[in-house]
Kinemage of the C-alpha trace (Angstrom):
@kinemage 1
@onewidth
@group {chain A} dominant
@subgroup {mainchain}
@vectorlist {calphas} color= white
{ca met a 1} P 44.626 74.337 102.580
{ca ala a 2} L 42.963 71.667 101.193
{ca ser a 3} L 42.036 71.507 97.671
{ca gln a 4} L 38.433 71.033 96.545
{ca thr a 5} L 38.689 67.485 95.562
{ca asp a 6} L 40.012 67.064 99.323
{ca ser a 7} L 36.644 69.289 100.681
{ca pro a 8} L 33.542 67.889 102.417
{ca glu a 9} L 31.974 70.447 100.428
{ca phe a 10} L 32.876 69.698 97.045
{ca trp a 11} L 31.893 66.080 97.756
{ca glu a 12} L 28.801 66.632 99.772
{ca lys a 13} L 27.566 68.837 96.860
{ca ser a 14} L 28.689 66.163 94.117
{ca phe a 15} L 26.597 63.257 95.921
{ca ile a 16} L 23.620 65.707 96.368
{ca glu a 17} L 23.061 66.512 92.983
{ca lys a 18} L 24.311 63.216 91.255
{ca gln a 19} L 23.312 60.610 94.135
{ca glu a 20} L 24.637 57.233 92.581
{ca met a 21} L 26.696 58.998 89.784
{ca trp a 22} L 28.606 55.453 88.957
{ca gly a 23} L 25.822 52.994 89.096
{ca phe a 24} L 25.905 50.018 91.294
{ca glu a 25} L 28.257 47.741 89.059
{ca pro a 26} L 31.634 47.608 90.943
{ca ser a 27} L 34.513 48.777 88.902
{ca asn a 28} L 36.835 46.278 86.861
{ca ser a 29} L 39.537 46.994 89.413
{ca ala a 30} L 37.298 46.040 92.049
{ca val a 31} L 36.735 42.548 90.371
{ca ile a 32} L 40.120 41.760 89.817
{ca thr a 33} L 41.019 42.542 93.548
{ca lys a 34} L 38.265 40.838 94.743
{ca asp a 35} L 39.704 37.863 93.123
{ca phe a 36} L 43.080 38.526 94.046
{ca phe a 37} L 41.854 38.847 97.919
{ca val a 38} L 40.188 35.757 97.379
{ca glu a 39} L 42.936 33.698 96.133
{ca lys a 40} L 45.229 35.037 98.894
{ca gly a 41} L 43.028 34.314 101.583
{ca val a 42} L 42.083 38.174 102.923
{ca glu a 43} L 39.924 38.112 105.680
{ca asn a 44} L 39.143 42.226 106.346
{ca ile a 45} L 39.893 45.130 104.242
{ca leu a 46} L 39.942 49.120 104.366
{ca ile a 47} L 38.458 51.066 101.455
{ca pro a 48} L 39.713 54.615 101.519
{ca gly a 49} L 37.244 56.858 99.718
{ca ile a 50} L 34.282 54.640 99.602
{ca gly a 51} L 31.681 56.355 98.627
{ca tyr a 52} L 28.475 54.868 98.363
{ca gly a 53} L 29.697 51.242 98.467
{ca arg a 54} L 29.344 50.169 95.232
{ca asn a 55} L 33.161 48.793 94.935
{ca ala a 56} L 32.221 47.386 98.838
{ca gln a 57} L 29.833 44.617 98.467
{ca ile a 58} L 31.546 42.502 95.833
{ca phe a 59} L 34.286 41.828 98.780
{ca arg a 60} L 31.632 41.238 101.463
{ca asp a 61} L 29.860 38.625 99.177
{ca lys a 62} L 32.737 36.649 99.716
{ca gly a 63} L 32.955 36.757 103.370
{ca ile a 64} L 35.403 39.632 103.530
{ca ala a 65} L 34.794 42.265 105.943
{ca val a 66} L 34.942 45.825 104.727
{ca thr a 67} L 35.562 48.900 106.708
{ca gly a 68} L 35.574 52.422 104.733
{ca ile a 69} L 36.455 55.813 104.832
{ca glu a 70} L 34.512 58.511 103.186
{ca ile a 71} L 34.459 62.501 103.263
{ca ser a 72} L 30.666 62.969 102.125
{ca lys a 73} L 28.543 62.297 104.876
{ca thr a 74} L 25.579 61.924 102.378
{ca ala a 75} L 27.621 59.447 100.693
{ca ile a 76} L 28.027 57.481 103.612
{ca glu a 77} L 23.865 57.673 104.197
{ca met a 78} L 23.533 56.105 100.641
{ca ala a 79} L 25.845 53.306 101.562
{ca lys a 80} L 23.911 52.419 104.534
{ca lys a 81} L 20.835 52.495 102.664
{ca his a 82} L 21.862 50.348 99.775
{ca tyr a 83} L 24.352 47.861 101.605
{ca gly a 84} L 22.980 47.888 105.489
{ca thr a 85} L 24.301 49.484 108.655
{ca glu a 86} L 26.903 47.068 110.180
{ca met a 87} L 29.493 48.242 108.021
{ca ile a 88} L 31.752 50.487 109.652
{ca ile a 89} L 32.688 54.000 107.680
{ca tyr a 90} L 34.388 56.406 108.999
{ca his a 91} L 33.366 59.937 108.316
{ca gly a 92} L 36.549 62.123 107.456
{ca ser a 93} L 39.136 62.810 104.741
{ca val a 94} L 41.443 59.873 103.914
{ca thr a 95} L 44.345 63.265 104.652
{ca glu a 96} L 43.515 62.499 108.263
{ca met a 97} L 44.158 58.713 108.567
{ca pro a 98} L 44.131 56.436 110.537
{ca phe a 99} L 40.646 56.405 112.161
{ca asp a 100} L 41.578 53.299 114.251
{ca asn a 101} L 44.131 51.303 115.292
{ca cys a 102} L 43.141 48.066 113.548
{ca leu a 103} L 45.432 46.352 110.944
{ca tyr a 104} L 43.883 44.980 107.464
{ca asp a 105} L 44.785 42.083 105.610
{ca gly a 106} L 44.199 44.168 102.483
{ca val a 107} L 43.449 47.592 101.642
{ca phe a 108} L 41.591 48.599 98.285
{ca cys a 109} L 42.015 52.615 97.166
{ca tyr a 110} L 40.426 53.171 93.875
{ca ala a 111} L 40.344 56.236 91.729
{ca leu a 112} L 41.357 58.508 94.632
{ca ile a 113} L 45.092 59.141 95.063
{ca his a 114} L 45.442 61.294 91.885
{ca leu a 115} L 42.953 63.777 93.055
{ca leu a 116} L 45.787 64.592 96.033
{ca asp a 117} L 48.578 66.664 96.198
{ca ser a 118} L 52.181 64.935 96.395
{ca ser a 119} L 52.227 65.524 100.072
{ca gln a 120} L 49.099 64.309 100.630
{ca arg a 121} L 49.446 60.986 98.155
{ca lys a 122} L 52.983 60.471 99.931
{ca lys a 123} L 50.775 60.392 103.582
{ca leu a 124} L 48.085 58.232 102.027
{ca ile a 125} L 50.154 55.549 100.434
{ca ser a 126} L 52.263 55.591 104.203
{ca asp a 127} L 49.154 55.414 106.133
{ca cys a 128} L 47.892 52.690 104.296
{ca tyr a 129} L 50.838 50.526 104.246
{ca asn a 130} L 50.724 51.345 107.879
{ca gln a 131} L 47.754 49.629 108.557
{ca leu a 132} L 48.604 46.331 106.735
{ca thr a 133} L 49.144 43.570 108.857
{ca glu a 134} L 52.390 41.715 107.853
{ca gly a 135} L 52.098 39.938 104.800
{ca gly a 136} L 49.112 41.735 103.609
{ca tyr a 137} L 48.278 43.349 100.186
{ca met a 138} L 47.428 46.837 99.049
{ca ile a 139} L 45.844 47.568 95.698
{ca phe a 140} L 45.867 51.515 94.240
{ca thr a 141} L 44.086 52.145 91.217
{ca ala a 142} L 45.056 55.750 89.562
{ca ile a 143} L 44.525 57.414 86.194
{ca ser a 144} L 47.526 57.342 83.525
{ca lys a 145} L 49.013 59.753 81.449
{ca asp a 146} L 47.955 57.709 78.294
{ca ala a 147} L 44.059 59.558 79.268
{ca his a 148} L 42.907 61.677 76.651
{ca thr a 149} L 42.510 64.475 79.646
{ca tyr a 150} L 46.118 64.495 80.215
{ca gly a 151} L 47.580 68.046 79.808
{ca gln a 152} L 43.973 69.718 79.412
{ca gly a 153} L 42.917 72.265 81.629
{ca lys a 154} L 44.794 74.764 84.026
{ca phe a 155} L 48.269 73.264 84.824
{ca ile a 156} L 49.058 73.046 88.338
{ca ser a 157} L 52.740 71.389 88.644
{ca glu a 158} L 54.301 68.546 86.596
{ca asp a 159} L 51.717 66.225 85.495
{ca arg a 160} L 49.247 67.541 87.476
{ca tyr a 161} L 46.379 69.334 86.141
{ca glu a 162} L 43.085 70.977 87.069
{ca ile a 163} L 40.434 69.258 84.653
{ca phe a 164} L 37.371 71.376 85.877
{ca glu a 165} L 36.904 73.579 88.574
{ca gly a 166} L 37.273 71.807 91.838
{ca val a 167} L 38.972 68.675 90.417
{ca asn a 168} L 42.817 68.701 90.405
{ca met a 169} L 44.420 65.462 88.781
{ca phe a 170} L 47.840 63.769 88.903
{ca phe a 171} L 48.388 61.746 85.809
{ca tyr a 172} L 50.649 58.731 86.756
{ca asp a 173} L 53.292 56.795 84.939
{ca arg a 174} L 54.995 53.579 85.606
{ca gln a 175} L 58.039 55.757 86.663
{ca ser a 176} L 55.932 58.143 88.948
{ca ile a 177} L 54.425 54.924 90.405
{ca asn a 178} L 57.765 53.708 90.995
{ca ala a 179} L 59.109 56.679 92.302
{ca glu a 180} L 55.810 56.891 94.929
{ca phe a 181} L 54.946 53.311 95.832
{ca gly a 182} L 58.757 51.795 95.491
{ca glu a 183} L 59.438 51.702 99.518
{ca ala a 184} L 55.681 50.439 99.815
{ca gly a 185} L 56.415 47.139 98.831
{ca leu a 186} L 55.557 47.752 95.283
{ca phe a 187} L 55.823 44.613 93.257
{ca glu a 188} L 53.287 44.776 90.143
{ca ile a 189} L 51.942 47.593 87.722
{ca thr a 190} L 49.296 46.504 84.937
{ca glu a 191} L 47.135 48.525 82.850
{ca ile a 192} L 43.450 48.480 83.451
{ca thr a 193} L 40.872 50.101 81.134
{ca glu a 194} L 37.754 51.903 83.299
{ca ser a 195} L 36.158 54.905 82.243
{ca phe a 196} L 39.795 55.978 81.636
{ca pro a 197} L 43.015 54.261 81.125
{ca phe a 198} L 44.074 53.270 84.616
{ca phe a 199} L 47.104 51.616 86.156
{ca leu a 200} L 46.382 49.003 89.047
{ca ile a 201} L 49.352 49.135 91.250
{ca lys a 202} L 49.851 46.000 93.721
{ca cys a 203} L 51.874 46.506 96.994
{ca his a 204} L 53.037 43.754 99.502
{ca lys a 205} L 53.849 44.093 102.846
{ca asp a 206} L 56.310 41.727 103.479
{ca lys a 207} L 56.171 39.361 106.661
């Protein structure tokens, strides 16, 4: 059974009630990733959990083609309204990847993986890696155990808590990042601050 954070109903309700809940400015992680992808000559990327597209336009402005996956129909309609209809966004859960047979030069997955359970996280990492071209890069952001919310709420399993109703969150440290991403070309872990302390996790698919 899917957790609420992996349910269309949860996210539909969130986007209907809160609309552009994170504003329009791209995240710090998206800005850093954009610069990195431009430096590496990335031409097309996949963004699982694209939301209403606030982290997409910064890549498109640099000529990088963006394809998204989003569980909320409302968020997809918002993305089309704000950023045009030419961007492909597949409707569905990232747990149902892949949605196409395309290979991408890059994958950018922002603040999503920590909302999934262990098996879902493992599948997402594998699915994203499998959709990279040889020599491609994928960058994930994930919440850190340094966040003040770590250990709060209902205990679910090690380092995983129900922070509030419907939101189950897994908190990462370097050890768990290495354990989950170690076989997916992990080459760099850095700390970054968004609304919470995050890790920026970089992986490379060697040729």
